[in-house]
N, C-alpha and C positions, 0 to 999 in steps of 0.2 A: 366100667359106663355108669357102674353099677354107683360108683365112688360119685358121681360128677352129681348125681339124679338126686344123690341123697344129700348132696349137698348147697346143689339149687332147692331141695327143701327145704333145710335148715335155714338158708337166709331167707327165705319167703317168710317162714315163721316165724325169724327176729323181727321180720318189718313188719310184720300182722303185730306181733306184739308191742309191737314200739307205737303203732299208730291207736292202740287201745289206750294203750298207759297215757298217751298225752290226751285224747278222748275222756278219758275219767277226770282227768283237771278237771277244774271248777269251771262253772261255762263264763265266768267273770276274767280268769285267766286265761280261757284260750281267747275271749274275744279280744285281750289287750295284745297276747303274742298273735291272732292274724292280724291285726293293725299296725305293726313290730315290724312282721314282715311285710309288709302292703309298699310303707312306705320306705323298710329298707331297697327293694326289689325299684323304685319308681328313683329314688338318689342313686341307686348305683347306674342303673341306666346315663344317666347324665353324667356323673363323676368319672366313671373308666373310660368314654370317648373324648371329655375335655383333658381331662390328664394324657390320654397318647396325645391330643392335638397337640399339649402346651411341649411334650416332650420331641414331637418332629417334627414344630418351629424350633425349637433351642438347637438343633443338627442338621436344619434342612435352609438354605435361602431359600429366601420367600422371590415367588415369578410371580404370582399374578392378584388381584384387588382384593382383598376380601368380599367375603360374599353380602350382599345389600340384607339380603333379612339379618343375617347375624349382626350388620352394624344398627338399623330397626332394633332388633331385640336389645342391645346393649344397651340405646340413647334409653328405649322404655326403664329398664334394669334402673341402670343410673339415676337417672328422674324421680322412679317411684323411692331410692331407696336411699334418696338423696347425698349417692357416689360424687364423689370427686372423680370428675375427668379422669380418663384414664390414660395411658401415653399407648392407645390401640395402633397395633405395626400396622402400615397401610400396606405390605404387602408378606403373604402369607405363602406358605406350601400348597400347593395342591389337594394333596392329601390331606394339612390340617385342616383345611376348608372343609372338607368333606368330615369329616371325625366332630368337627366343633359342629354343623348343621345338625351331624348324628346326635349330639348333646342336646341337640334343643328341640330335635322332632323325637328322640324314641319316651323323653318321659308322658307326653302327651300322644304318642302308641298304646302305651303302655296304660296308661291310665283312662284314657276311652275304652280298650277293650278290656278291664279289672269293672270297669263301669254296668260297658255288654253285659257280661256274665252273671255279676250280681243283681242285671233288672231280670233278665231271661231266667237264669235260673238260683237266684238266692244266694249263692256263693261265689267268693275269687275264687283262686287255684289254695290260696294261704289262708281261706277260711275253712276250704271242701279241708282239706292236711287237717285243720283242726276242729271238725265238726261242726262250725256254726252255721249259720243259714239266718237270714234275711228275709222274712214273710210279711204279709198282709194280714187282718183281721181271721180271715178266709185261708188262709194255709196258702197262700200263691205267691208266687213271686212278684214283687213289687212292683214292678213295671218301669221301663226309662221314668217317666216323668216323675215317678216320686222318689226315683232312685236320685234321679237328677237332685231334687228338693232335700230329699236327703243327705244325700256328700256334699254339694258341693254351695248350697247356701246354707245348711244346719250345721253340720260337719266342722266345716273346711272354715267356708264365707265369711259366714259372722262373726266366730270366735278369733277370727285373723284382722277381718275391719274394727274389729273393737281394740282387739291388739295394735292396732298399725295407729289407732287415732290416738290414742295412750300415748302411744311412745313419742308421737310426731306435735303431737302439744305440753312436754314432760320436757323436762329441765335435761333428761339423757337421750336427749334427739342430737347428734346423729350416727348414738352410739348401736353402730347393729349387735353388739353381745348386745345389749337391753332390749332390742327387738327381739331377739331369738328367747328374750326372757318373758318379755308380755307374755310371744304369744307359745311360749311353752303353760305357761298360766292359766292361759284362755281357753286353751288346749283338754288339758286337764280340767278344768274348771269345767266345761262342758260334758265330758267325762263323768265326772263325778257326781253329775246330778243325774246320773237314772240313780243314786244312793238315795235320793229323794224321796223315790219312785216307789209304788205298790210291784210292779212289775218289772224292777228296773229297768225301767227304758230312760234312756238318755233321751236330753231334749231336741236331739235330731230327729229319734225316731215317733217322738208324740207331736213335732213336727210333720211329719209323712206321712206318721197315720202306720207306722212298722215295727215289728218288731225282732227279735234277735232273740232265737230256740236254738236248740240242739239238735242238728243234725240225724244225731242217730235217735231220735225216740220221737215215738207216733201221739199226737195232742189232739184231743177233742175239746170243742171250743164248745162254753158254757155262758150262760143265758146271763147280757149284762151289761158287757163293760166290753167288748170285741168294734168294731168298725164293721160291715155287711162289707167285702171284696164282690164278689161275683156270685155268691149263693143267695136269693134272697130269703132263704128259711134260717140264717144266721139273722141273729139278736140282735141291734146296734151294743156296738161299748160291749165285747163277749169275751172273755181273758181265754188266754189257754190254762186249761189245767196242770195242775204242778205233776202231777200225775200221772204216767204213761198208760195207755189205752192198751189194755189188752188184745193182743192179734184174732186171739180165738171164740171175743167176748163181739156181740152183737149189737149198737148200739143206737136208738132212734128216738130221736126230737122231733115232736113236732111241734113249731114257733108258729105263729102266724104272723107272717109278714105285717111289719107298719108303715101305712104309706104316708108317703112325703109331701105334704100340703104345699102347691104352688102357687101364688097368686096368678089368679085372671085377670089379668089388662083389660081384656078387650069388655068383658064382664061388667067393669067398674066401669069405664068408661060407657057402655049400653045403659049404666043407672044412674052415670053425673054428667047426659051430654053436658049440660050448662057450664061445668069446668071444663069439659073437652076443649067448647070452642071459644070460651073467654082464654085459655091455655095458649090456643095455635093463633088469637087475635093481634094477644100480647106481644105473642114471638115474632110474628110476621110485621106488627109496625117498631118493635125495638129492632130488626135484624136492618126493615128500610132506612131508617133514621141512623143506625149505623152507617152505614154504607151509606148513605148521603152525605153526611158529616164526614166519615176518613175520605171522601173524593175531593169535598172541595178545602179539606186543609191538603193532602197532597196535593191537588191545584195551586193552591195560593204559594205552598214551598217552593211549587219549582218554580212559579211568576218570579218572587223574592227571589231566588238564587239566578236567574237570570239577569234579574234586574240588575244585581249585585255584578255581575261578571258583566255584563254591558257597563256599568258605571266604572268598572277597573279597568277594563278594555279603553275605553273613552281617555281616563284619566292619564293609562301606562301610555298612549299616542301623543298626549301635548306636554307630556314630558320629553317623550324621546325624539319629537320638533325641537323645546329646548335646549337637547343636549347633540344636539346634530352640531357638525363642521362648521356649518352654514349660516347659522339660527344667529342672527343678530343679538346674541346673549352675554353680558357682563360675567366677572367669576362670580359673584355676591348671587345670579338669579344663576346659573349653571348650581352651585352648591344646594342654592334650593330645594333644586329641582332634582339631584339626587338623593337628597336628606328625604323628599317624598314619594320618592322610586322605591326608599326601602321599607314605605308603610303598608305597600300596594299587595295584599294579599295573592300572588298570579307566579306562577316559576316563570314565564316570560319577564318582571322585575327582574327577578334575581338570576337569569341568565346575562340579564344584560346589564347588573352591578357588575357581571362580571367580569362580562368585554369587557367594557370602562376602565377595568384595573389594570388590563394589560395593554391599554390603547393609549391612553393619559398618561401624559409626560408632566405634568405640571408640579409643584409639588404640593402646593396647598388643597388641588382637589384631591390630588392621591388619597391625600390625610383624611379628607373629606368620605370618601369611598373607603376608604378601610375601617374607618367609625362607623358608617353606616351596616354595613355586611357588616362588623359586628355584633350589632342590634338585631340583626337580623335571625340571629341562632344558628343553630348546628343545623337546618334545614339546607344551610346554602352548600352544604360539604360538598354535596354531589355535586354540582356544578364549576366548584373549585376545582374538584377532583377531577372533572374530564379534560376540564382546560389546564393543568399542570401536564397531567398527561400529553394533550393536543401538542401544547406549548415544548415540551421536553423533547415530543419525536421530531418535529420539525429544527429542532436544537441539531441534534442529531445529525440532521440531512443539512443542514447550512454550515456544519464546522468547519470543514473544508472547504468553506468556497472564498472564494476571493474577493468579497462582499463585505469587508471587518462591521464595516456601520450595520451591517443587516444581521450579524450576529452578536454583536451588544443589544441590539435590539430584541432577539429572541432573550438572552439574559436579562437582562429587564423585566421582559413581562414574567419570564420565571419564577423569578425572584419576589415579585409581587402576589403571586398567588402563593410561594412559598409562603409568604410573611404575613398574610391572610391566614392561612393555615395556623400557622404554629403561633398569630393571636385566639385565633378562636379555639385553640387544645388548652392555650393557658387561660383563658374565660373559663371555659366550662370542667375546667379539674375536678374529676369526679362526677360526673358526669356525662362520660362519653360514650359508654357500654353501648356496642353494636356498632356505632360509628365504622364504616368503610372506607378508609385511605389506602386500601391497597395496593401498589404499586405505582403510589404516589412517590416525586422526587422529592426528597427533604432535605436531602444533602449538601454541601455545598460547592457551588462551581468554581471552575475558576472563570473569574472574569477580572474587565476594570473599573468597572463602579468605583466610587469612591466608597462606597457602605456598602462591600458586598452582604448577601446573605450568610447568615450563620444560624445554626437554630439552636436556641436555647430553652431549654426546659425541664430545667433545674427544681427540683420537687416538686412537679406533677401529679396530680395524678391519674394514668393510663388506663387502668384498670376496664378491659372488657374490648379495647379498643381495638380494629382489622386493620393490620399493617404488611399480609403477608406481601412481601415481593415488595416491597417498598424502600427505600434510600434514603438511610439517617444518617450518613458518613460524616465523619470526623460532630456527629451533634451532642452538645453538651445533652446529659442525663442523667448527671449525677443526685439519688436520692428518690428517683423519681417510681413511681407504685405500678406496678401493671399486674396488680393484680390485689382483690380485696372480696367482702362479702357480700350475699345477695341479700334479695328480700327476706331472708331468714333471719338476718344479722347473726350465721351462724357460718364459720371457717369448715373448710373442706365438705360444699355441699356440692349438691347438681346445677345452683344457681350461681357459685360465684360467680363474680365476673374477672373473669381470663382475657385476656389480650392474645394475640396472635403474631409472632414474627419470622412467623415460617419460612423459609426462605430469605427475611429480610437483608439489605446492604447497612450493615452496622461497624465498618470499617474504620478505624479509631475513632472512635464513639468513647462520650467518656460516660461510666456505667455505673461509678462507683458509690457503693450503699446503696444501692438500685436495687429493692424488692420482686425478683421474675422467678420466684415461685412457684414449678406448675405449671409454667405459660410451655404452648408450642413455640418453640426458635427452631425444629429442625429445616440444617438445610441453609441454617442461615452464617453468613458472612462476616467473624468480630476479629481478622486478623488485625492487629496492635490495638485494639482494642482494652480500657481499662476496667477492670471489674475487680478491682481492692475492697473486699468486704461488702459483697454483693450475695443477695440470696437468692442458691439455685436449685436450692432444695427440691426436689423433684420434678426439673424442668427439663423436658426431650428435648438435646439438643443434637442426636441421630444424627450423622452425618453431617455437621455442625462443624467450618474450619474455626478453631479460634489457633492459630499457630504466631509466634507472636505476641502473646496476650497477658495480659499481666491480669493474674486472679490470685493476687495471696490473700489469705486470710478470708475467703469467702465461704460460705454453705453451700457447699453442692451432695449432700448429701440426698441418696437415692436420687443422682442423674443420669441421666438417659446419655450417656454419651459414644453408643456406640457406629462404628465405623468413623468417628469422628477424628479432626487433623489436631491432634496440640500442638505440633515443633516446634521447639524453644520456646512452650511457652512457663513463664513461671509462676508455680504453682503452692509457692513456697507457704506453711502452716494453714493451708487447705482442708476444709474437714469433705474427704471422699469415700465414707463408710456409705456398706453397701453401693457404691454406684456401678453402675454395666458402662467400662470400659472394653468392653468386645468388641474387637478387631482395630481397639484405636489406634493411632497413632501419636507416638508420643518421643520421637526421638529428639535426643539432645534440651527437652526438658527439665526445668526445677524444683524439685519438688522436697524442699528439703523442713522436714521434722513433717512434712503431709500425712494425716491419719487415712486411710485405707482399708481400715479393717476389716472382713466379710466381702472386699470388692469382687466385682466378674470382671477380670481384665487375662478373656483369655484369647488367644491370639492375638493381644495388643505388641507394641514393638515401642521400647522402650532403648534403644540401639545410643550408647551414650548421654543417657540422662542422669540427671545426679538426684538420687534418694536419701543420703544420708540423713540418717537420724529420723524415716517415716516407719509408720507403721503399718504392715501387712499380711497379720495376723491374720490366720483364717479367710485369706486369701484367696482366691483362684486364676493360678498363673498358668495354667493349661496351655501347651504350645507357646507360651510367652517370648519375647525375645529381647532378652537384657545384657546382652553385651556389650563389651564395655563401659557399661555404666557402671557409675561410682554407687554403691550399695551399704557403706559403713555404716555400721549404728543401725541399721533395720533391722525389725521384727519381723522372721520370717515364721513365727512359732504357729504350728499348724494350717502354714499356708499349703497347698495340692500346688507342688513346682514340679508335675510330671510331664516331660520332654519339653523342660522349656529351659533355654538357650541365656548359659552363665558364662559362656566363654570369656577372657579377658575380664570378669567382672570382682570389680575391690567389694569381697565380703569380708573387710576385718571389720570387728564387734560387732557383726551381724549372728544376731538370735536365730540360726539354723531348728532349734530343737520343738520336733514333733511336725516337720516337714515331713513332706511326703516326695522323695528324690526318684522319681520313677525314671529311667530313660534318661536322665538330664543332663546335659552338657559340658563338664566343668573343667571343660579344656584349659589352658592358662588362668583359673582364676585365683583371685589370690584370700587366700582363708588366714593370712599373720605377715606380719612384718618380717619381712628377710633382713638379718642385721647385713651393716655393710663390710664389704672387704677387708678394711684397713680393720674392722675394732679389734683391739686388743683381747674383752673380756665379751664374752657373747652373755645374751640373760636370758634365761630361758623364754620358751615359744610365752607359757601361759601369764608372762610380766607384759606382751607386748600389746599392740593391737590387735587380735586372734577374734576369730569366729567363734561363738560357742556351741561348742560341738555334740555335748556330751548328751547319750544315749541315740544318737541321729542318727537314720541307715545311710549309707551308703554303699549297701551289696547291687543294686541294681540303677546307681550313677555310672557313668561312662566317661572316659577320657580321663580317667585320674591317673597324674604322674606321679613320681614314687615320691617325691617331697609332699606332695599332701596326702598319699597315705601314709608317711611317716606322719605328721602331723595329727590327724583322724583315729590312730591306733593311740600315739601317745596323750590324747584330749579326752579318750572316753568315747569316739565314738566307733562304729561297728560296721566291718567288711571280711568279708570271710579269708582275706592278706592279713587280717589283722592276729597280733600270737592267741 
């Protein structure tokens, strides 16, 4: 019992000695240490729950939509920091939602708590640990108003705002590293400003009228330098004495209070009544005159708008009468009426043009309608989209009817809207940002028309267009641009014009050499499409169907193909470095010479695939199925092959050095070429097409047969059964 008491006393003495040692350091050193601890606590409160959320999300299937607060916060951060739009998961695990919400809320709560302590006591917990206190000229805590001015405006707001402006308008934008550098320089500059002050006060202390003092010493306020806080006996601008005041000494200081003269406006008005009356009269006249003029301008503007609407309506009715079926008008008069209809600034006129497009059968009038619609610009797109969707729904209804003429009529009307939309997209190439054609039918239709519609948009700039759920089947989209820079003229920033092809139908579409980088294509159907030499770097293809697709020589760096189907896809010479292929299905795919360094192919299915000559170094192939696949000449250097299925895989000439073979199924795997039974002279295995396994640890691999073990032992591999 005595020993435990002595031990506690010793520990208490050690802690007290450590605190006294830290508080014996110079005040400026303790200030910096306290600031560092405060910032570290706030950063840790955000990083720890965020990291746990990422860890949980990677190992748990998402079952609920992301928190709307998190989505709003991410959009705000993305816009402020000019970050490229990220591939945010649509579904997350419930625990991930809570952890990420905590990562957003915890720093706010911790910062608010520190500010409250600083305002009420003069010290946060880190400042208390290091013996630092923030007070006013009277030696009292600063209060919330001064602390907010000191911290939010002076210490952080202005320096970070200056750093942001310098970064945003410099050539280093949008580099986040340079933003961090500018921020560090401005924060250090604001802190170094204390070196130029007699009393070592930083700019934020001068702004808020506060002082940073040693919490373990008592100070007397001298005359002439500090601002009065609560005591009327402290003269303005009295600094703290640099020496401690002895507790045994009683100090008496008599200071006459200095009264601050406030302007007496009432007395001035009584002395100058003429000026007051003149000011009131002029102000009243100006107010009355301004009200009359503003009212008259408003009334006249409304009258002009009503008159213009009336004229447009009257002109619209006259043109409708000329274009009616019973009107005795010639073809030339109808053409003039259609052209005039396009000049009317009225939504009814645009809708009338779209209706005529689906009803007219005369080729000459159809050509006039097409030209008129093109001249109206992109404002007719919503009307064309609604008409296209309505006709497509009607076509699905009558497709199996017994009236072929009705089916043909609906097909012709649908093709008319398709041609009009395609014509507008070609004319306004590069100016389609925000144009919404979601769920529009632009793909080929089975029709008996002499000139069936075929979507042809080669080399068109479609950046920023919205085509969610649209049908672009069999369209020719060679060399199309689906992403471009925004108003800041810089790549990979928040205002980039990025198209949306999520859930779109692109079956048998030709996208050769198209730029699809970083656009949204999750859930898209690209079966039998051609994507040779296309740029798909960073594209979100989660859950997409790319079966039997040609992607030869394409750039797929950092692409997201999680849960995607690539069965029978040709990926020869494609670059999938750092690609996300988690749970992707690549059975019977051809990946000859494909680059897959650092790819995440966890739980992916490669059964029967041909990866000859591919580079899978540093790839993550945990729980992947590579059975019956051709892996000749594949580089598995430093790859993770834990619990990977390599049954009956051809591993001749494969490089397995550095690979992690834990619970890897090697049953029937071919490591070397077996000589033919009738060969008289047998060559040694090292001269054959054999796997490179020198130094590879097969101790935890499973289902190794006798021939495989013999080859492993003779070629420098490691196994407990090797001599």
